[in-house]
Structures are given as C-alpha cells and as structure tokens.
N, C-alpha and C positions, 0 to 999 in steps of 0.2 A: 146337266147334273151336277150338284155340289160335291166337291172333292175335299176331304180332310187334308190339312197340311202335312206335308212329309215331316219326319222327326228331325231332319237338317234344318228346314226352314223354321220350325217351332224353337229349336235350339238357338238359332240366330236372333230370333225376335225377343226371347228371353234374355239373351246377353245384352241386347241393345237397351231393354228396359231395366236390367240391373245397372249398367253403367250410367244410365240417365239419373237412376234414384241415387247412385253413390256419387255423382257429380253434385246433384242438389243437397245431399246430406253433407258434403264436404264444405259448401258454401254456407251452411247454417249451423256451424260448430260454435257459434257464440262470438262475441266481440274479442278482438286481440288488441293488446296495448301496442300503440304505435308512438314513436316520438322522433325527434330529428337529432342530428349532431349539433353540438354547442361550439360556438366560436367564441373563445376568450382567451385571457392570459392567465397563465397557471405556472405552476412549478413542479419539478419533478426531483424526487430524492432518488439517487442512485447509489448502489453500493459496489464497491471494488475491493477485490481481494487484496490484503495489504501484509507487508513485512514490517516488523518493528524492530528498530535498531537503536541501542543506546548512544546518546550524543558523542560520547567517547568510549571506545572499546578497543583495548590494545592487548597485544601478547607481550607478556614479560619473559625475557630470555636471559639466560646466564651472559654476563659479560666476561666473565674470567672462568678459567678451567679449575676444577677441584672437586673435593667431596663436599656434599651438602651437609653442613654441619648443623643447621638450624632451621625450623620453620615457625614463624611467630604469629601467623593468622590461619584462621580456619576457612574451609570451602564456604562460599556463601556468605561470609562475614562483611559487614560493612566497615570499612576502615578510612582513617582520614589521610590526607596528604602528608608524606614524610614517614609514615608508619614502617617501621622494619618489617618486612615480609620473610625474607630468606637470607641465610649466612652462608656463604662458601668459606670452607677452612681457610683462614688468612695466612698461616704460619709461613708458607713459601714467600708470601708477598710482603711479610713483615721483615723477613731476612733480607729481600731485596732492597727495602726501604734503609735498612740499617748499613748495608753494604754501599748503597749510594751516598748515604752520609759520610761514611767513612772516606770515600773517594772525595768527597767535597772538602772535608776537613784538610785532606792531604794536599790537594791542590791550592787551598788557600794558604797553607804554610810555604807551599813553593812561592806562590805570589808575593808573600811578604818578603821573602829571602831575595827574589828578583828584583823587588823594587828598592832594596837596600842597596844591592849591586849597582842598579841603575842610577841611583842618586850619586854614586861615587864613579859614575862613568865607566864601571868595570864590564858591564854587559850593555848592548845597543837597546835602543827603544824597542826595536822589534821583538826582542826576548821579553821584554815587559809585556808588550801586547799580547804575546803568545801565551804566557803565563796567565794574563787576565781572561783570555778566551777559554782557556781550560778550565778555569774556575766557574765561568757562566755555564760551560758545558756540563760540569759535574753537578751544578744546582739545577739543571734541567733534568738531569737523571734522577735526582731526589724527587722532584715534582712528579715525574713520570712515574717512579716507583710508588710514590704516595697515592697516585691516582688509581693504579692498578689494585692497591690494597684496598682503598676505599670501593672500588667496584665489587668486592666481594660481598658488600652489602647491598641487597636489592630491597629499595624503599618505595613506597607508593608514590607516583608522579602527581596524582590527584586523588580525591575523595572518590570512593567507588566500592563495588561489591566484588570481592574476590572469587575467581572461578574454580574450576576442578584442579587439583593437583595433577601435573604431568610427571612428576618424579617424587621420589620418597627420601626421608632423612636417610643419609649414608650413601646416597647413589653418587656415582661418580658422574659429573655433568661436565661437558665440553663447552666451549664458548659457542654461544649462539643456541644452545639448547631450551626448548620451551620449558618453562616452569609453571605458569598458570595465566589466567586472562585476568584483567581488571575492567570492570564497566562503571561508567558514571551515567546512571539512568535517572538522575534528577529531572532530566528533559529527555524526551524521546523523539527521534525521527522516524515517520511512518511513510513507507514508500509504496505506491500503488499505480498500476499501468492504465493509462487511457488511451483510447484509439484516437487515430489522426482524424476522423471526422468529429469526434467530440472535442478533441483539442482545439480545432478550428473555431468550432462554436463558442468555446470557452473564451478564446482570445478575442472573439468578436464583440463580447461584452464590453459595455462602456467602462466598468470598473475592473477590468481584466487585470490591471496592475496593482489593484489593491488586495491585500491578502485575504483570500477566501475562507469563511468559517466553515468547518467541517466537524463531523462527530466520528467516533470510533465504538464499533461494536465488537465486543471482545468474543473470544472462543466459545464462552458460555451463553452467548447471546445477549449479555446485559451490556447497556451503553455506559462506556467510560464517563466518570462524573467530571472530567474536565474537557472543555472544548478545545479544539485546535484550529491551526491555520494553514492553508497551502501557502508557502512562501518561495518555493522555487521550483523549477522544472528542468529536467535534464536537457543537455544540450542537443543530443541526437536521438533520432528514432532508431529503434529496432527493426532492421528490414526483416527479420524472420517473422516477427509478431505483429509489425505493424502498429507498435504503440510506443509512447514516451513515458518515461517515469516522473510522476509527480511527487514532492516530498512536503508532507504536512509535519509540523512540529507541535507536540502536546506536551504541557507542564506535567510532570509525574511527582509531585510532592510526597505522596504516601510510598513512592516505590513500587507500586502494584505491578507496572508493566516492566518486563526484563527484556534485555536484549535477546533476539531470536524469536520471540512470540509472533503469532499471526492473528490476524482480525479481519475486519471489513470496514472501510472508510466509507462514511454516508456523506454525500455531498450534494446539496440541493442547488438545482440549476433552473433557472427562470426560463419559461418557454413562452414566447410571444405569439399572440394571434393563434392558438393551437385549436384543432378541431377534435372535438372529444366525444366519444361514445362508450356507453356501458360494455363491459366485456361480455356480458350475458346476451347481448344482442349479436353476437358473432358466432360462427361455427367453422370447423376446420375440414378441409378437403385436402388429403395429403398433407403438403407443406404450406398450404395457403389458407388465409382467412377469408370468410365470405359473410355478407349480410343479407337479409331479404328485404328488398326495397319495394315499397307499395306505390304503384302508379295512381292516376286520378280516377281509374276505374276500379280501385282496390284489388288490383291483380298483383300477385307476388312475383317478384323477379329476384333471382340470385345474382349476387354481384360481388366480384373479388375486391378486396381493399388491400392497401399496404399500410402497415402499422410501423410508425417511427419510434415510438417509446410506449412503455408500459408502467401504469400506476396500478395500486390496489383497486381492483375492480373496473377500472378504466383504461382504455386505449387512447392514444394520441394518433390520428389518422392521418398519413401523409398524402395518399391518393385514392381516388376510388369514390368519394362522396362529396356531397356539397352541403352547405347549410340548409337549403330548401328541400333536400331529400327527406323522405319518411321511411323509417326503417322499424321492422318488426322488433319489439322489445321482448316478448315471450311468446311461448307456445311454437318456437322454432321446430320441434319434432312432430308438429301435427300438420304441419303445411307442406306443399311441395311447390316448386317452380311452375308457375302459371295458375296456382290456385286463386280463386275469389274469396277474400275474407271480408268481414265486417270490422271495421277498425275503430278504436276509440283512442283519439289523441291526447298525449300528455305532454306538457311542456318540458323540453329538455332541461331547463333550469331546475324544475322540480324533481325530475329523474335524477339528476346528478346531486341535488341536495342531499338526498338520502344516502349517497355514497361517499359523502365527506370529502369531495374533491376541492383542494385548495384553488380558489379563484380570486385574481388579484383585481 
C-alpha cells in the first residue's frame, strides 16, 4: 500500500531542492570582470608630516643691564642687517667710558714724567716699563667701557623678520633677558621623519647622493610654488620612533613660509618591478586584506595579500599574488568563497590605464 511521505521527509526534500536551485542561481548571476596583477616599474609619491624652520632663527637677548629706553622696530617687521632694534639706557655706561678715559689720561701723564726721569737716569728702566704697562692697562679699560656702552644698542645681525616683543619700553632688563626673536626666512629648512625601511630603500637608489627633488603641501592643502631638494640626513636614528630626520631646502623669495609652520613634504620614489592591483579588487577582514582569486574552473577562492605601498586607487602587492593569477575585479559582495562564476577577462594594462597609474 502506498504511503504518503511524512512531513519531515517532505521538508528535507524541499530543502535539498532549494539549495540546488540556489546553487544554480549563484552560478548564473552574469559575467564578472576579472583581471591579473600588472608587473611594471612605477613611482610612488608619499607625503610626510613636516616642520618648517627659517634658515636663521635666533633669540635676541640683552647684553647689558638697564632700563629699556627705546624700541625701534615693530613685531613682524622685516628689517635689514645693522638696523637698530633696541636701546638700553646708556648713561651709566657713558660715565664708565669717561672715567676710563680720565684714568688713561692720568697714566699717560705719569708715563711722560717717568720717561723724562729715566732719560736722566733718575729712575730705573723698570719704573719706565711699569708706567708703560699702566698706560696700556688704562687704554684697555677705555676699550672695555666703550664696548659695554656699545652693547646697550641691539642691532639686527642679519636681514630678517622681527618676532614678538618679550619686554616693553621702560622695563628693567638684566643681562641675558630675552627681548625678541629674528628670523631669516628667505630660505627655509623643512624637516620630516622617514622610517628605517624607507631610508634603506632610499639609500639603495643609484642617485641617492644627488639632491632629491620634493614638493611641499602647505596647511591649506595648496602646493608651495617653489620646488625643494633633500640635501642632508640627520646622523642618528631616533630609537623611540625608529625614524631618521631628512632636511629639505626650499627657496622662499616671497616670504610666504614662516618659521614654525607645518606642512607635508611630497617625495616621489621609484619602485622597480612592482606588482600592482586596483584597490577595488580587495576587501578587508579585520586588519588583513584579501582578494578573490579565480582558478581554472572559475571557482572563487579568497586569498590574503600583503600590501607594501598604496597609491590613489592602486595597491603595490608584496606577497600573496603572482602575475598569472586572475582576480575578481567587481562584484565582490555578490560572491562567496567556493562559488562558481562566469568570468570576463580584462587586460591589467587596460584596467590600470583608467586609474592613471604612473608607469615607466
């Protein structure tokens, strides 16, 4: 006698049919674009956070003690070498000069008298020598007092921009007190830190000893209109950060860049025999990057990759892929590991051409 299938058996049969249809439907979702990694020489422009420093930036300090009698330049003013900036009240130092000159005049008279007596053998030659030494000492005191008086004037040692006032007129300043700063920003030095690995790659270049051209992106995102050159590297690595400081020099004829500004140095580095793939062909799982690789039977397999550098829309692959591999270019959200797809192959050179990748 024929028996109707039990509900459990019927449910299992329907589930099996549903899975079979789902599998068939997944393999018939249309063609997926597929490409391969491109092996080529290229170049990478990297940016580094940078500190801008004037080629000369000094603190101007009082050389003598006294009341600040005059200020002859304003904050932010561009001044020339030798321009008088500050005057400390010189009255005491003028008196010291007059006193020293009087002492010198007195010793000169004593020397003349001693010389007359020495000519008549009244005094010994030693007395004459002693009088001569006293005159020389008095003249030295005159020079010293004059120097102290001169140092009550603070003048610009070079062309530059005056900084903020640290004192006001009438203030009592002591020797060594900070008055202001002076910056010569006609040329600026731009410092940026490079990792040890990048440093070694940079030194491995055939032209590593030739100044490397760089650009500067300012804080507003604009590119500074003067190109710079990397001319020197600091002697020691910073063990805490694992970096070494590079110094680039930029001409600054318009004075746009000021001491203490920040920006980003853009340095273009050639990469030989790089393996390139579009960024859109990758997906992230936790902190790792993956691609979907298509085998000879059009089966999709996820594969982890290591990226060594990043360009706009393109990754430089360090490991995980070879030139002959075929990777899924689009529809990454529509497939799963192990799915069968219908692939439409596109040359990697055509794919990357649309992404404006610099190829040498």
